[in-house]
C-alpha positions in Angstrom: 15.7 8.4 33.3 15.7 5.6 30.8 14.5 6.8 27.4 11.5 4.9 26.2 11.1 4.2 22.5 7.7 5.4 21.1 5.8 2.4 20.0 2.2 2.7 21.2 0.1 2.2 18.1 0.8 5.3 16.0 -2.0 6.0 13.6 0.1 7.8 11.0 3.5 7.3 9.5 6.4 9.6 8.6 5.8 12.2 5.9 7.8 15.0 4.5 5.3 17.4 6.0 5.9 16.1 9.5 9.7 16.4 9.1 10.9 19.6 10.7 13.8 20.6 8.6 15.7 23.0 10.8 19.4 22.7 9.7 18.4 20.0 7.2 16.3 22.2 4.8 18.5 21.4 1.8 17.9 17.7 2.0 14.2 18.1 2.6 13.9 20.5 -0.4 15.8 18.0 -2.6 13.5 15.1 -1.8 10.4 17.2 -2.2 11.6 18.3 -5.6 12.4 14.7 -6.6 9.0 13.5 -5.4 7.3 16.3 -7.3 7.7 14.4 -10.6 5.0 12.3 -12.1 4.2 8.8 -10.7 6.1 7.3 -13.7 9.6 6.5 -12.3 11.2 7.7 -15.6 10.1 11.3 -14.7 12.4 11.4 -11.7 16.1 11.9 -11.7 18.0 8.5 -11.5 21.0 10.3 -9.9 21.3 8.6 -6.4 20.9 10.4 -3.1 22.7 9.5 0.1 21.8 10.8 3.5 24.1 10.4 6.5 24.1 11.5 10.1 23.9 10.2 13.7 20.9 8.5 15.2 17.9 10.7 15.6 18.8 13.0 12.7 15.8 11.8 10.7 17.3 9.5 8.0 14.8 6.7 8.4 11.9 9.2 8.7 12.8 10.7 5.3 13.2 7.3 3.7 9.9 6.0 5.0 8.2 9.3 4.0 9.5 8.8 0.4 8.3 5.2 0.5 4.8 6.2 1.7 4.6 9.0 -0.9 5.5 6.6 -3.8 3.0 4.0 -2.6 0.3 6.6 -2.4 1.0 7.2 -6.1 0.5 3.5 -6.8 4.2 2.8 -7.2 6.1 -0.1 -5.7 9.5 0.3 -4.3 12.4 -1.9 -3.1 13.2 -1.5 0.6 16.4 -2.9 2.3 17.6 -2.4 5.8 19.7 -4.4 8.2 16.7 -6.4 9.4 16.0 -7.8 5.9 18.1 -11.0 6.1 17.1 -12.4 2.6 16.8 -9.4 0.2 14.5 -9.9 -2.7 15.9 -9.8 -6.3 15.6 -6.5 -8.1 12.2 -5.9 -9.6 12.1 -3.8 -12.8 8.7 -2.6 -11.8 10.0 -0.8 -8.8 9.9 3.0 -9.1 12.9 3.4 -6.7 15.3 1.6 -4.4 15.4 2.7 -0.8 18.3 1.4 1.4 18.5 2.3 5.1 21.3 1.8 7.6 23.8 0.7 5.0 26.6 0.9 7.5 25.2 -2.3 9.1 24.9 -4.4 6.0 26.2 -7.9 6.0 28.1 -9.3 3.0 24.9 -10.8 1.6 23.1 -7.5 2.0 25.9 -5.6 0.4 25.8 -8.0 -2.6 22.0 -7.4 -2.9 22.4 -3.6 -2.5 25.1 -3.5 -5.2 22.8 -5.6 -7.5 19.9 -3.3 -6.8 22.0 -0.3 -7.5 23.3 -1.5 -10.8 19.8 -2.5 -12.0 18.3 0.7 -10.8 20.8 2.6 -13.0 20.1 0.3 -15.9 16.4 0.9 -15.7 16.8 4.6 -14.7 15.2 4.2 -11.3 15.9 6.4 -8.3 18.2 5.3 -5.5 17.9 6.8 -2.0 20.2 5.4 0.7 21.1 6.3 4.3 23.8 5.5 6.8 25.5 6.8 9.9 28.8 7.8 8.1 29.8 9.7 5.0 30.3 7.4 1.9 34.1 7.5 2.1 34.1 6.1 5.7 31.6 3.3 5.1 33.2 -0.2 5.7 31.5 -1.6 2.7 32.7 -3.3 -0.5 34.4 -0.7 -2.7 32.1 -0.9 -5.6 29.0 -0.2 -3.4 30.7 2.5 -1.3 31.8 4.5 -4.4 28.3 4.3 -6.0 26.7 5.6 -2.8 28.9 8.6 -2.9 28.8 9.7 -6.6 25.4 11.3 -6.5 23.8 13.8 -4.1 25.1 13.5 -0.6 23.5 15.3 2.4 24.6 15.3 6.0 21.7 15.5 8.4 22.1 17.3 11.7 20.2 16.3 14.9 18.0 19.2 16.2 19.2 20.8 19.3 17.2 20.6 22.6 16.0 24.2 22.2 14.9 23.5 18.6 12.9 20.4 19.6 11.3 22.4 22.4 10.4 25.2 20.1 8.9 22.9 17.6 6.8 21.1 20.3 5.7 24.5 21.6 4.7 25.7 18.2 2.8 22.5 17.3 1.0 22.6 20.7 0.0 26.2 20.2 -1.3 25.4 16.7 -3.6 22.8 18.3 -4.7 25.1 21.1 -2.9 23.0 23.7 -1.0 24.0 26.8 2.2 22.0 27.5 3.7 22.9 30.9 7.4 22.8 31.2 7.2 19.6 33.3 5.2 17.9 30.6 7.6 18.9 27.9 10.6 17.7 30.1 8.8 14.3 30.5 8.2 14.0 26.7 11.8 14.8 25.9 13.4 12.5 28.4 11.1 9.5 28.5 10.4 9.1 24.8 12.3 8.9 21.5 13.7 12.3 20.7 13.2 11.9 17.0 11.0 14.9 16.1 8.7 12.8 13.9 8.0 10.5 16.9 7.5 13.5 19.2 5.0 15.0 16.8 3.0 11.8 16.6 3.2 11.5 20.4 1.7 15.0 20.6 -1.2 13.9 18.3 -1.9 10.9 20.5 -1.8 13.0 23.7 -4.1 15.5 22.1 -6.6 12.8 21.1 -6.5 11.1 24.5 -6.9 14.4 26.3 -10.0 15.2 24.2 -11.4 11.7 24.7 -10.9 11.7 28.5 -11.7 15.4 28.9 -8.6 16.0 31.0 -5.8 18.5 30.9 -2.5 17.4 29.6 -0.4 16.4 32.5 2.2 13.7 33.2 -0.4 11.4 34.9 -2.5 11.7 31.8 0.4 10.6 29.6 1.2 7.7 31.9 -2.5 6.7 31.8 -2.4 6.7 28.0 0.7 4.6 28.0 -0.9 2.0 30.4 -4.0 1.7 28.2 -2.1 1.3 24.9 
């Protein structure tokens, strides 16, 4: 079956609370501790953090969770990923700089990322970046690659099939929902396997089942998709 990306009007975004750590507990604890500081950016450590791992390991989830948390505190942040073709100049009012998918950066994006990095250090702002490879293997300009690797570096592991099933089962039980094996198979094969996306899918299914007063079945999920 072709895997379908989950993009059906999610009501909530990624948070640290919806990130199931599993083998990535050290990275999650590090970010939670870093975000535990005051909203003033100077209260947080300016030592950069770099996350790396394969697709589906949760890198973007964690970056977006940090972004959302800082915004909730009233702080502004700089965000750069491969889709930002014209990066903005560094803003000294940013509380932090977040850079995703650095392994895909063009020469212009690498130039902007290096500039952001240097200014973030000058103004003692946090830097959180992520890519698919460890810093030493990134095909980036040397000055950017070395800076990405001199701080905290965490490798994120993709949850195993059994771990994802266990998390889905636990989350369903907490909601008082019954997920048959065929429904769980459908969720794991037809949608994004990123755990954050699966948790939000479960929320949508729960809400739709309550609204329609129907049991959770594959036809119910297909009906929800058709109406989205």
